[in-house]
N, C-alpha and C positions, 0 to 999 in steps of 0.2 A: 647717685646724686645724694648729697648731705642734706640733712633737714635740721633747720635751726627753729627754736622756738623762743619767743621774746617773753619774758615774764615780768609783769609790771603790777604795782600795788598802788591802788587809789583809796583814798578816804572816802566814806559814804557822802560827805558833804561836798565832793568834788563835781558831783553831776545832780542838777536839779531834776533832770528829765533823761530817760534813756537816749533820747535824741542827741544829746550833748555827748555821750560816749561814741556814738557812731561818727559824729564830726570829728572827735579826737582820733579815732582810728583811722580815718581818711587823711588827716594831717600826717599822722605817723606814716601812713602807707606811701603818701607822696614823697616824704622826706627820704625814706628808704630808697625809693626809686631814683630820686635825684642823685644820691650819693652812691649808690650801688646799682648801676644801670644793668649790670649783667644778672641780678638776682631775680628769680621768677617766684 
């Protein structure tokens, strides 16, 4: 099975609190699952 890594860059001002990063990660995960349902 292939492994893919998503590299992203964010400015320090993008998140006031670490919780915001977790929220963004959840949004990205949901979007990937919607567009690529066979990806695990």
